[in-house]
C-alpha positions in Angstrom: 36.0 -66.0 118.5 37.2 -69.6 119.2 34.5 -72.8 120.8 36.0 -74.1 123.6 35.1 -77.1 125.1 33.2 -75.9 128.0 30.8 -74.1 125.9 29.4 -76.7 124.2 29.1 -78.4 127.6 27.2 -75.5 128.5 25.1 -76.0 125.3 24.7 -79.5 126.0 23.6 -78.8 129.8 20.8 -76.3 128.2 19.8 -78.9 125.9 19.6 -81.2 128.8 17.3 -78.7 131.0 15.0 -78.2 128.4 14.3 -81.8 127.7 14.0 -82.3 131.4 11.4 -79.6 131.5 9.6 -81.0 128.5 9.9 -84.7 130.5 8.6 -83.0 133.5 5.8 -81.6 131.7 4.7 -84.5 130.2 5.1 -86.9 133.4 2.8 -84.0 135.5 0.1 -84.4 132.3 0.2 -88.3 132.6 -0.1 -88.2 136.3 -3.2 -86.1 135.7 -4.5 -88.4 133.4 -4.3 -91.3 135.6 -5.9 -89.9 138.4 -8.9 -88.9 135.6 -9.0 -92.2 134.5 -9.1 -93.7 138.5 -12.0 -90.8 139.3 -13.9 -91.9 136.0 -13.3 -95.7 137.3 -15.3 -94.6 140.5 -18.0 -93.1 138.7 -18.8 -95.9 136.4 -18.7 -98.1 140.1 -21.3 -95.7 141.6 -23.5 -96.0 138.6 -22.8 -99.5 137.3 -25.8 -101.4 136.0 -27.5 -104.0 138.7 -29.8 -107.2 138.0 -32.8 -107.9 139.5 -34.2 -111.5 139.5 -37.8 -112.4 139.6 -39.7 -115.9 139.8 -42.6 -115.7 137.5 -45.1 -118.6 137.7 -47.2 -119.4 134.7 -50.0 -122.1 135.3 -48.8 -124.0 138.3 -45.8 -125.3 139.8 -44.7 -126.6 136.3 -44.6 -123.0 134.8 -42.2 -121.4 136.9 -39.4 -119.1 135.1 -36.5 -116.9 136.2 -36.5 -113.4 134.7 -34.4 -110.1 135.3 -34.1 -106.7 134.1 -31.9 -104.1 134.5 -31.7 -101.0 137.1 -31.0 -98.6 134.5 -29.9 -98.2 130.9 -26.0 -98.2 131.3 -25.3 -95.0 129.4 -23.7 -93.0 132.0 -21.2 -95.9 133.4 -20.4 -96.9 129.6 -19.6 -93.0 129.5 -17.4 -93.0 132.5 -15.6 -96.3 131.3 -14.8 -94.9 127.9 -13.4 -91.8 129.5 -11.4 -93.6 131.8 -10.2 -96.1 129.2 -9.2 -93.2 126.8 -7.0 -90.7 129.6 -5.4 -93.6 130.7 -4.4 -94.7 127.2 -3.5 -91.3 126.5 -1.3 -90.8 129.6 0.5 -93.5 129.1 1.4 -93.5 125.0 2.1 -89.8 125.9 4.5 -90.7 128.3 6.1 -93.9 126.1 6.1 -91.9 123.2 8.4 -89.1 124.3 10.7 -92.0 126.1 11.0 -93.5 122.4 11.6 -90.2 120.9 14.5 -89.7 123.6 15.7 -92.6 123.4 16.4 -92.5 119.2 17.7 -89.1 119.3 21.3 -88.0 119.0 21.9 -88.0 122.6 20.8 -91.2 124.0 19.4 -90.6 127.8 22.0 -92.3 130.6 19.9 -95.0 131.0 20.5 -96.3 127.6 24.2 -95.6 127.7 24.5 -97.6 131.3 22.5 -100.2 130.1 24.9 -101.1 127.3 28.3 -100.3 128.8 30.4 -103.0 130.1 32.3 -100.4 132.3 29.3 -99.0 134.3 29.4 -98.6 137.3 27.2 -100.3 140.6 25.1 -97.4 141.1 24.5 -97.1 137.5 23.8 -100.9 137.2 21.5 -100.8 140.0 19.4 -97.4 138.2 19.6 -99.7 134.5 17.1 -102.5 136.9 15.5 -100.5 138.8 14.0 -98.5 135.3 13.7 -101.9 134.0 11.4 -103.1 136.7 9.4 -99.7 136.8 8.8 -100.2 132.8 7.6 -103.9 132.9 5.4 -103.6 136.4 4.2 -100.4 134.5 3.1 -102.1 131.5 1.6 -105.0 133.2 -0.7 -102.7 135.4 -1.5 -100.7 132.4 -2.8 -103.9 130.4 -4.7 -105.0 133.5 -6.6 -101.9 134.2 -7.6 -101.2 130.5 -8.3 -105.3 129.9 -10.5 -104.9 133.0 -12.2 -101.4 131.6 -13.0 -103.0 128.0 -15.2 -106.1 130.0 -16.7 -103.5 132.1 -17.7 -101.3 128.6 -18.8 -104.7 126.8 -21.0 -105.6 129.9 -23.2 -102.0 130.0 -23.2 -101.8 126.3 -25.5 -105.0 125.7 -28.5 -103.2 127.3 -28.9 -99.7 125.8 -31.9 -100.1 124.5 -35.0 -101.8 126.2 -32.9 -102.0 129.4 -36.4 -101.7 131.3 -37.8 -105.4 129.5 -37.4 -108.6 131.6 -35.0 -110.9 130.0 -33.9 -114.3 130.7 -30.5 -113.4 131.1 -28.7 -110.3 132.2 -24.9 -109.5 131.8 -23.7 -107.1 134.6 -20.6 -106.0 135.9 -19.4 -107.2 138.8 -19.3 -105.4 142.2 -15.7 -103.6 142.5 -14.6 -104.5 138.9 -14.7 -100.2 137.5 -12.7 -99.6 141.0 -10.5 -102.5 140.9 -9.6 -101.0 137.4 -9.1 -97.4 139.0 -6.7 -98.5 141.4 -4.6 -100.4 138.6 -4.6 -96.9 136.5 -3.4 -95.1 139.3 -1.1 -97.7 140.1 0.5 -97.1 136.3 0.9 -93.4 136.8 3.0 -93.9 140.0 4.9 -96.5 138.4 5.2 -94.3 135.0 6.7 -91.4 138.2 9.2 -94.1 139.4 10.6 -94.5 135.9 10.7 -90.8 135.1 12.6 -90.2 138.4 14.9 -93.3 137.6 16.1 -91.8 134.5 16.2 -88.3 135.8 18.3 -89.4 138.7 20.7 -91.5 136.1 21.1 -89.0 134.2 22.3 -86.7 136.7 24.6 -89.5 138.0 26.0 -89.4 134.3 26.7 -85.8 134.2 28.7 -86.0 137.5 30.5 -88.6 136.3 31.4 -87.0 132.9 32.5 -83.6 134.9 34.5 -85.6 137.1 36.1 -87.2 134.1 36.9 -84.1 132.4 38.3 -82.1 135.3 41.1 -85.3 136.2 43.2 -84.7 133.0 43.0 -81.1 133.7 44.2 -81.5 136.9 47.1 -83.9 136.0 48.1 -81.9 133.0 52.0 -80.2 133.2 51.9 -76.7 132.9 54.9 -75.4 130.7 56.9 -72.5 131.7 56.1 -69.3 129.7 58.5 -67.7 127.3 59.5 -64.2 128.6 59.6 -61.2 126.5 63.2 -60.4 126.0 63.9 -56.8 127.6 64.7 -54.0 125.0 68.3 -53.7 123.5 69.2 -57.1 124.3 69.3 -58.3 120.2 71.6 -54.9 119.9 74.2 -56.9 122.4 73.8 -60.3 120.6 74.2 -58.9 117.7 77.3 -57.4 118.9 78.8 -60.4 120.1 77.8 -62.6 116.7 80.0 -59.6 114.8 82.9 -60.3 117.6 83.1 -64.2 117.0 83.5 -64.3 113.1 86.6 -64.4 111.6 88.2 -61.4 109.9 88.0 -61.5 106.1 91.7 -59.9 105.8 94.5 -62.8 106.5 97.9 -61.5 107.9 100.2 -63.5 106.3 99.3 -61.7 103.0 99.4 -58.4 104.6 102.8 -56.7 102.8 104.7 -53.2 104.2 105.4 -50.9 101.6 108.7 -48.5 102.0 109.5 -45.3 100.4 
């Protein structure tokens, strides 16, 4: 049984549907990781350690000193900030690892083909620029969120022991630090979702353009007339005509008459 071009097209579309479902699942997973990071960041903000300063007077006016102590051990905000850091990192690297694997596959996505093709349409170039914008801003917001979370983790991990003891210096995370990290984490996953939707629209545009290019040659191809079958007995008539046109083997000039 011969395999036609339409059969190959159906197989490619089936593979694209499987890849789209896989990409949608990973995109949903990335968004859930972003929401988890946002929730853990808010929990770290609500339970962050605070420092209270006291003025101690020892031996008169010249014996003044400032001491501080923490409001908590910092274990709860440390755990929440660490979970927020890991959730955002897992979501981002999972999505971009899928993008890199798809880009290096046998059939690269439409954005890669449109980025390196010189004869692409204005719509294709628009999708490429939009994808570049989403890709860059996603990594910028992701980097800012992770750096803020690392600062908060380092601040909360400095007083795990003897947190109730007065100190001369107390390092605490500023108010709104973890909340800002959560906002950047949420912005990161929304931008990543925009990147996925842009890639999906570009793939659909490329499929439509390929479908149109395949239909044009079929519509403009000349149609050859079909050869009809000869009616029964026609080959006998043709054979009789061919025999009649052949010259006789006997020469009339050579005939001699015999008399008795």
